[in-house]
C-alpha positions as CSV (number, residue, x, y, z in Angstrom):
1,M,8.0,37.7,58.3
2,T,5.3,38.5,60.5
3,T,5.3,36.7,64.1
4,Y,2.5,37.0,66.9
5,N,3.5,36.1,70.4
6,S,0.8,34.9,72.9
7,L,-0.7,37.4,75.4
8,P,-1.1,36.1,79.5
9,T,-4.5,34.6,79.3
10,N,-7.7,36.1,80.4
11,E,-10.9,34.6,80.5
12,H,-12.4,38.1,80.2
13,D,-10.6,39.2,77.4
14,V,-13.9,39.4,75.3
15,N,-15.7,41.4,77.6
16,L,-14.4,44.6,76.2
17,E,-15.1,48.1,78.1
18,Q,-14.1,51.4,76.8
19,A,-11.3,52.6,79.0
20,P,-11.6,56.3,80.4
21,Q,-8.8,57.8,78.5
22,E,-9.5,56.0,75.4
23,T,-11.4,58.0,72.4
24,V,-14.2,56.3,70.2
25,F,-12.9,55.0,67.2
26,Q,-13.1,57.6,64.3
27,W,-14.7,56.2,61.2
28,T,-14.4,59.0,58.8
29,K,-10.5,60.0,59.9
30,Q,-9.5,57.0,57.9
31,W,-8.2,55.9,54.6
32,Y,-10.1,53.2,52.9
33,P,-9.5,51.1,49.6
34,V,-12.2,51.8,47.2
35,A,-10.6,50.0,43.9
36,V,-7.9,48.3,42.3
37,V,-6.3,51.0,39.8
38,D,-5.6,48.4,37.3
39,F,-9.1,47.4,36.9
40,L,-10.7,50.9,36.8
41,D,-11.3,52.3,32.9
42,S,-9.5,55.8,33.0
43,R,-11.6,57.1,30.1
44,R,-14.8,57.3,32.3
45,P,-15.9,58.4,35.7
46,H,-17.0,55.5,38.4
47,A,-19.8,55.8,40.8
48,M,-19.4,54.4,44.3
49,Q,-20.2,55.0,47.9
50,L,-18.3,55.2,50.8
51,L,-20.1,55.3,54.5
52,G,-23.1,55.9,52.7
53,K,-21.7,58.6,50.7
54,N,-22.3,58.9,47.1
55,I,-18.7,59.6,45.4
56,V,-17.1,59.3,41.9
57,L,-13.9,58.1,40.8
58,W,-12.0,59.6,37.8
59,K,-8.7,60.2,36.5
60,D,-7.2,64.0,35.9
61,A,-5.0,65.4,33.6
62,E,-1.8,64.7,35.7
63,G,-3.0,61.2,35.5
64,K,-4.1,61.1,39.4
65,W,-7.2,59.3,40.3
66,R,-9.5,61.6,42.0
67,C,-12.6,61.5,44.5
68,F,-15.4,63.9,44.4
69,E,-19.2,63.8,45.7
70,D,-20.9,62.3,43.2
71,A,-23.2,65.8,42.3
72,C,-22.5,68.7,40.5
73,P,-22.5,71.6,42.3
74,H,-24.5,73.5,39.7
75,R,-27.7,71.3,39.7
76,L,-26.4,68.4,41.7
77,A,-26.9,65.9,38.6
78,P,-24.3,63.0,39.1
79,F,-20.9,63.2,37.9
80,S,-20.7,59.8,37.4
81,E,-23.1,60.2,34.5
82,G,-20.6,62.5,32.8
83,R,-17.3,62.2,30.7
84,V,-13.9,62.4,31.3
85,E,-12.4,64.9,28.4
86,S,-9.3,64.6,26.4
87,D,-8.1,67.4,28.5
88,G,-8.0,65.7,31.7
89,T,-11.3,67.7,32.9
90,L,-14.5,66.0,34.4
91,M,-17.6,67.3,32.2
92,C,-20.9,67.1,34.0
93,A,-23.3,65.2,31.3
94,Y,-26.2,67.7,32.1
95,H,-24.7,71.3,31.2
96,A,-21.2,70.5,29.9
97,W,-19.9,72.4,33.0
98,R,-15.9,71.3,33.6
99,F,-13.9,70.5,36.8
100,D,-10.1,70.0,37.0
101,G,-8.7,67.2,39.6
102,E,-8.8,70.3,42.4
103,G,-12.8,70.4,42.1
104,N,-12.3,74.0,40.5
105,C,-14.8,74.7,37.9
106,V,-12.7,75.8,34.9
107,S,-15.9,76.1,32.2
108,I,-19.4,77.1,32.3
109,P,-20.2,77.4,28.6
110,Q,-23.8,79.1,29.2
111,A,-22.0,82.0,30.7
112,K,-22.7,85.7,28.8
113,D,-19.2,86.2,28.4
114,E,-15.4,85.4,29.3
115,Q,-15.6,87.7,32.5
116,T,-18.7,86.3,33.6
117,E,-17.5,82.7,33.4
118,S,-14.4,83.6,35.4
119,Q,-16.5,85.6,38.0
120,H,-18.9,82.1,38.1
121,C,-15.8,79.7,38.3
122,S,-14.1,81.8,41.3
123,N,-17.2,81.5,43.4
124,S,-16.7,78.6,46.1
125,K,-20.0,77.4,45.4
126,S,-19.0,76.2,41.7
127,C,-16.3,74.0,43.4
128,A,-17.0,70.0,43.6
129,V,-16.6,68.5,47.0
130,F,-13.6,66.6,46.9
131,Y,-12.1,63.9,49.0
132,P,-8.0,63.1,49.3
133,T,-6.9,60.3,47.3
134,Q,-3.8,58.3,47.1
135,E,-2.3,55.0,45.4
136,R,-0.6,52.4,47.5
137,Q,0.2,48.8,46.5
138,G,-2.2,49.1,43.4
139,L,-5.1,49.9,45.3
140,L,-6.8,53.4,45.4
141,W,-7.4,54.7,48.6
142,V,-9.9,57.4,49.7
143,W,-10.0,59.7,52.9
144,A,-13.7,59.6,54.0
145,E,-13.6,63.5,54.8
146,S,-13.7,66.3,52.4
147,G,-12.2,69.3,51.8
148,V,-8.7,71.2,52.5
149,K,-8.8,70.6,55.9
150,A,-9.2,67.2,55.2
151,Q,-6.3,66.9,52.9
152,L,-3.8,68.1,55.5
153,E,-4.9,65.8,58.1
154,S,-5.1,62.9,55.8
155,Q,-1.5,63.1,55.3
156,S,-0.5,62.5,58.6
157,F,-2.2,59.2,58.3
158,Q,-1.1,56.1,56.7
159,P,-3.4,53.5,54.8
160,L,-3.5,49.9,56.2
161,I,-1.2,48.6,53.7
162,T,0.5,44.9,53.5
163,P,4.2,45.5,54.6
164,E,5.3,42.5,52.9
165,L,4.5,44.0,49.6
166,E,6.9,46.7,50.3
167,N,9.8,44.2,50.6
168,K,11.2,44.0,46.9
169,S,12.7,40.5,47.8
170,D,11.8,37.7,45.4
171,K,10.8,35.7,48.5
172,V,7.5,37.6,48.4
173,V,5.0,36.5,45.8
174,K,1.8,38.8,45.3
175,L,-1.3,36.9,43.7
176,F,-3.7,39.0,41.9
177,W,-6.1,41.6,43.4
178,N,-9.6,40.8,43.4
179,F,-12.9,42.6,44.1
180,R,-16.3,42.3,44.8
181,D,-19.5,44.0,46.0
182,L,-21.0,41.8,48.5
183,A,-24.9,41.8,49.4
184,Y,-24.4,42.0,53.6
185,G,-22.6,44.6,55.5
186,W,-19.1,45.6,56.5
187,D,-19.7,43.9,60.1
188,F,-20.8,40.6,58.6
189,F,-17.8,40.3,56.3
190,M,-15.3,40.9,59.3
191,E,-17.4,38.7,61.6
192,N,-17.2,36.1,59.0
193,I,-13.5,36.1,58.5
194,S,-13.1,36.1,61.9
195,D,-14.6,32.7,62.3
196,P,-12.2,30.0,61.0
197,A,-14.6,27.3,62.0
198,H,-17.0,28.2,59.1
199,V,-14.3,27.4,56.5
200,P,-14.5,23.5,56.2
201,V,-18.3,23.4,56.3
202,S,-19.2,26.6,54.1
203,H,-16.5,26.1,51.6
204,H,-16.9,22.5,51.6
205,G,-14.9,20.9,48.3
206,I,-12.5,24.0,48.1
207,V,-10.9,24.6,51.6
208,G,-11.9,21.5,53.7
209,N,-14.3,18.8,54.2
210,R,-17.6,19.6,56.2
211,Y,-17.7,15.8,57.5
212,K,-14.0,15.6,58.6
213,D,-12.7,19.0,59.4
214,A,-15.3,20.6,61.6
215,K,-13.0,20.0,64.6
216,Y,-12.4,21.8,68.1
217,Y,-9.6,24.5,68.6
218,D,-9.3,27.4,70.8
219,M,-8.7,31.0,69.8
220,I,-6.1,32.8,71.6
221,R,-5.6,36.5,71.9
222,V,-2.0,37.5,70.6
223,L,-2.4,41.3,70.1
224,E,-4.1,43.8,72.6
225,I,-7.5,45.5,72.0
226,S,-8.0,48.9,72.0
227,S,-10.3,51.6,70.2
228,Q,-7.8,52.5,67.4
229,S,-5.6,49.8,67.0
230,A,-5.6,46.2,65.8
231,F,-6.3,43.0,67.8
232,A,-5.5,39.2,66.8
233,Y,-6.1,35.7,67.6
234,E,-4.2,32.7,67.1
235,I,-5.5,29.4,66.2
236,T,-4.7,26.2,68.4
237,P,-4.2,23.6,67.6
238,T,-3.6,24.1,63.8
239,A,-3.0,21.3,61.0
240,P,0.6,19.3,61.5
241,N,2.6,21.2,59.0
242,I,1.2,24.8,60.4
243,K,3.3,26.4,63.0
244,Q,1.1,29.3,63.7
245,A,-2.0,30.6,62.3
246,V,-3.5,33.9,63.3
247,N,-6.0,36.4,62.5
248,D,-5.6,39.6,62.4
249,F,-8.0,42.5,62.4
250,Q,-7.0,45.9,61.8
251,P,-9.6,48.4,61.8
252,P,-11.5,49.7,60.1
253,C,-11.1,47.6,57.0
254,L,-8.3,45.0,57.0
255,M,-8.0,41.4,58.2
256,R,-5.1,39.7,58.0
257,V,-5.2,35.9,57.9
258,V,-1.4,34.6,58.7
259,S,-0.6,30.8,58.3
260,T,3.1,30.2,59.1
261,S,4.7,26.8,58.3
262,F,7.2,24.7,59.9
263,D,9.7,25.2,57.0
264,G,9.5,28.9,57.2
265,G,7.1,29.7,54.5
266,Q,3.6,32.2,55.2
267,Q,0.4,32.1,53.6
268,I,-1.3,35.7,54.1
269,L,-5.0,36.5,53.0
270,V,-5.0,40.0,52.8
271,L,-8.7,40.6,53.2
272,Y,-10.2,44.5,52.8
273,A,-14.0,45.3,53.2
274,T,-15.2,49.1,52.8
275,P,-18.7,49.9,54.0
276,T,-20.4,51.5,51.2
277,R,-24.0,51.4,52.2
278,P,-26.2,49.7,54.6
279,G,-26.4,46.0,53.7
280,W,-23.2,46.3,51.6
281,C,-19.5,46.4,51.3
282,R,-16.9,46.2,49.1
283,H,-14.3,43.1,49.1
284,I,-10.8,44.0,47.9
285,G,-8.1,41.0,48.4
286,C,-5.3,38.8,47.6
287,Q,-2.9,36.4,48.7
288,V,0.6,36.9,49.6
289,L,2.8,33.8,49.6
290,I,6.4,33.8,51.1
291,K,8.6,31.5,50.1
292,N,10.1,28.9,52.9
293,N,13.6,28.3,53.9
294,E,14.4,26.0,50.3
295,N,13.0,28.9,48.7
296,K,9.8,27.2,47.7
297,T,6.3,28.9,47.2
298,P,3.5,27.7,49.4
299,S,0.4,26.1,47.7
300,G,-1.8,29.1,48.5
301,L,-5.6,29.0,49.2
302,G,-7.3,26.1,47.2
303,F,-7.1,26.3,43.8
304,F,-6.5,30.1,43.6
305,G,-3.1,29.6,44.4
306,L,-2.6,28.1,40.9
307,P,-1.3,30.0,38.0
308,M,-4.0,31.7,36.1
309,P,-4.9,34.8,34.1
310,T,-6.4,37.4,36.3
311,W,-9.6,37.5,34.5
312,L,-10.1,33.9,35.4
313,G,-9.4,34.2,39.1
314,H,-11.9,37.0,39.3
315,I,-14.7,34.8,37.7
316,L,-13.7,31.8,39.6
317,A,-13.9,33.6,42.8
318,S,-17.5,33.1,42.8
319,L,-17.3,29.7,43.6
320,F,-15.9,30.6,46.8
321,L,-17.7,34.0,47.6
322,H,-21.1,32.6,46.6
323,Q,-20.9,29.7,49.1
324,D,-21.9,31.9,52.2
325,M,-23.1,34.7,50.2
326,V,-26.8,33.9,50.8
327,F,-27.0,32.9,54.4
328,L,-25.2,35.9,55.3
329,H,-27.7,38.5,53.5
330,Y,-30.1,36.6,55.3
331,Q,-28.3,36.3,58.6
332,E,-28.0,39.8,59.1
333,K,-31.3,40.7,58.3
334,I,-32.5,38.2,60.7
335,I,-30.3,39.6,63.6
336,A,-31.2,43.1,62.9
337,Q,-35.1,42.0,63.3
338,K,-34.2,40.8,67.2
339,Q,-34.2,43.3,70.0
340,G,-31.3,44.0,72.4
341,R,-27.4,43.1,72.4
342,W,-25.7,41.2,69.9
343,L,-24.4,38.8,72.5
344,N,-28.2,38.4,74.0
345,K,-29.1,37.2,70.5
346,V,-27.1,34.6,69.6
347,F,-25.5,31.2,71.3
348,T,-22.0,31.5,71.4
349,P,-20.8,28.4,73.7
350,N,-17.6,27.2,72.0
351,P,-14.2,29.1,71.9
352,Q,-14.0,29.2,68.5
353,D,-16.2,32.0,68.5
354,K,-13.9,34.1,70.8
355,M,-12.8,36.9,68.0
356,I,-16.4,36.9,66.9
357,I,-17.4,38.2,70.2
358,A,-14.5,40.2,70.6
359,F,-15.2,42.0,67.3
360,R,-18.7,42.8,68.1
361,N,-17.7,44.0,71.8
362,W,-15.0,46.3,70.0
363,L,-17.9,47.8,67.9
364,E,-20.3,48.2,70.6
365,N,-18.1,49.5,73.1
366,K,-15.1,51.2,71.4
367,A,-16.7,52.1,68.0
368,G,-19.5,53.8,68.7
369,G,-21.7,50.9,68.1
370,G,-21.5,51.0,64.5
371,I,-21.0,52.7,61.3
372,P,-21.7,56.3,61.1
373,W,-23.3,56.5,57.8
374,A,-23.6,59.7,56.1
375,P,-26.6,62.1,56.9
376,E,-28.1,61.8,53.2
377,C,-27.9,58.0,53.5
378,N,-30.7,55.9,54.3
379,S,-29.3,54.2,57.3
380,H,-32.2,51.5,57.3
381,L,-31.1,48.2,56.4
382,P,-32.6,47.3,53.0
383,S,-35.3,44.4,53.0
384,P,-34.3,40.8,52.3
385,E,-34.0,40.2,48.8
386,L,-36.4,37.4,48.3
387,D,-35.1,36.0,44.7
388,K,-31.9,34.3,45.9
389,Q,-31.0,34.6,42.4
390,K,-30.3,37.8,42.1
391,L,-27.7,37.6,45.2
392,F,-25.7,35.5,42.5
393,D,-25.1,38.5,40.2
394,V,-21.8,38.7,39.2
395,W,-22.0,41.6,36.5
396,T,-23.3,44.4,38.7
397,T,-20.9,43.4,41.4
398,H,-17.9,43.0,39.6
399,T,-17.7,42.5,35.7
400,Q,-19.2,45.9,34.8
401,H,-16.4,47.5,37.2
402,C,-13.5,45.7,35.9
403,R,-11.8,46.7,32.7
404,V,-9.6,43.6,32.8
405,C,-12.9,41.2,32.7
406,Q,-14.6,43.4,30.4
407,N,-11.7,42.9,27.7
408,A,-11.8,39.2,28.4
409,L,-15.3,38.8,28.2
410,K,-15.0,40.6,24.7
411,N,-12.2,38.1,23.6
412,I,-14.2,35.2,24.8
413,N,-17.2,36.5,22.7
414,R,-15.2,36.9,19.6
415,L,-14.0,33.1,20.1
416,T,-17.3,31.9,20.7
417,V,-18.3,33.3,17.3
418,F,-15.3,31.9,15.7
419,A,-16.0,28.6,16.9
420,F,-19.5,28.3,16.0
421,A,-18.6,29.8,12.5
422,T,-15.8,27.5,12.1
423,S,-18.1,24.5,13.0
424,I,-20.7,25.4,10.5
425,I,-18.5,25.9,7.8
426,L,-16.7,22.4,8.5
427,A,-20.3,20.9,8.9
428,Y,-21.3,22.2,5.4
429,L,-17.8,21.2,4.2
430,S,-18.4,17.6,5.4
431,V,-22.1,17.6,3.2
432,I,-20.0,18.8,0.2
433,I,-17.3,15.9,0.6
434,D,-20.0,13.1,1.1
435,A,-22.1,14.0,-1.8
436,R,-19.0,14.1,-4.2
437,A,-17.7,11.1,-2.8
438,V,-17.4,7.9,-5.3
439,E,-17.1,5.1,-2.5
440,S,-20.2,4.1,-0.7
441,F,-18.3,4.5,2.6
442,P,-17.4,8.6,3.2
443,P,-13.5,9.1,2.9
444,A,-11.4,10.4,5.5
445,S,-11.5,13.9,4.8
446,F,-15.5,13.9,5.6
447,W,-14.6,12.2,9.1
448,L,-12.1,14.6,9.6
449,A,-14.1,17.8,8.6
450,L,-16.9,16.2,10.6
451,L,-14.9,15.7,13.7
452,G,-13.5,19.3,13.1
453,A,-17.2,20.6,13.3
454,V,-18.1,18.8,16.5
455,T,-15.0,20.2,18.4
456,F,-15.4,23.6,17.2
457,A,-19.1,23.1,18.4
458,S,-18.3,21.9,21.6
459,T,-15.6,24.5,22.0
460,G,-18.3,27.0,21.4
461,Y,-20.7,25.7,24.1
462,L,-17.8,25.2,26.7
463,L,-17.0,29.0,26.1
464,L,-20.7,29.7,26.4
465,K,-20.5,28.5,29.9
466,L,-17.5,30.2,30.6
467,R,-19.4,33.7,29.2
468,R,-22.1,33.1,31.8
469,L,-19.6,33.3,34.7
470,F,-18.8,36.9,34.2
471,Y,-22.9,37.5,34.8
472,V,-24.1,34.9,37.3
473,Y,-23.0,31.7,39.2
474,E,-25.3,30.1,41.3
475,F,-24.9,27.7,44.3
476,E,-26.7,25.9,46.5
477,H,-25.0,23.9,49.8
478,A,-28.0,21.3,49.2
479,R,-26.6,20.1,46.1
480,N,-22.7,20.4,47.0
481,N,-22.1,17.0,47.6
């Protein structure tokens, strides 16, 4: 069980300055979670971005997930538009050049003969740019530097895994992983989840009440702050049944929100965010529940702690994620338009903002001022999306990248067709029964057929509503009463 001890109070603990002996945080010498392995379709390559670099994920002949720069060395066509062949090679769709898991070119069909092909393939310029990868705790991690040297260096570092998931005890319950591409930057994601004060307000109706639960509390530092390691803040006071509640930031990509009950149970929100490109990040998260002293499992966050299939948890996540999607998207653009330091742009008089201020100061003074986007990336923040409805898109930010949700959607489509077809058949049957009835009042079989037709039609309608959640979920605070 994770525990935290308060540090001596220091009223200046948010005014961070880089110590002379400290090095600036190294953004590229890190492992980043980029995907949930079980949700990837191994039959095709997957395009993604990491720190502004275009990358492609694919599974090779050895069953290992690989990561290349998303550009074939021949004419720089994207690998992500290619194919994973039956022999476990990655084929570029432009000229059918093939590559093995190490990035070596193994086939150039346009070569004059085998000897010429072998010479071309042995040229280092024919190799794809590869990034080290590893699978841990169901996630695919990518090292943010490429090449042989990076492969060796990456072996000296461990990804920011969840220690509790390494414990095989039956007291540890892991709920489903989820992921979503969010239309605001990595820093605004981390700032948002460093701020427990927003939860009952922004997530009114799911976690708390905006009118009753927006209360005073303090945040006490419980882990020292440095350029390379984590820092954490404890919330006080907490709910009556909570012994300790801590937000633990572990750079560059992990925030652990740990709530420990007096009965010994724990709820841990494991929240990852990977910087993909300016104005966007990929969020991957799950809940880990530690059973209490009586071996009972904590309830979890809102209704997400209830037993449910993974695909249902994924589409229902929009109910939570979209509650702060729009204003975070616009907030990032508004702040970027103003000149000067972040702290001078905002007004943060309450202690609830301590961790946010600490995070922003860490970013400015210990992490180089922000993410070092790849040179080939347009580092300018994209313009605000004027059509709010596009921010509620679920298909391109999740479903099209999730094998589990795509399979569920196919099944729902089949059930929808079956429901409406059955409804039509039963309605037609009820007409026939009524036409053949001798009595003036329709027989019971007529009413049963009609009831069945209405039931199946209603089921089809509800399935259509459910199907829509795989594509879009719209939300407006003005209507959330």
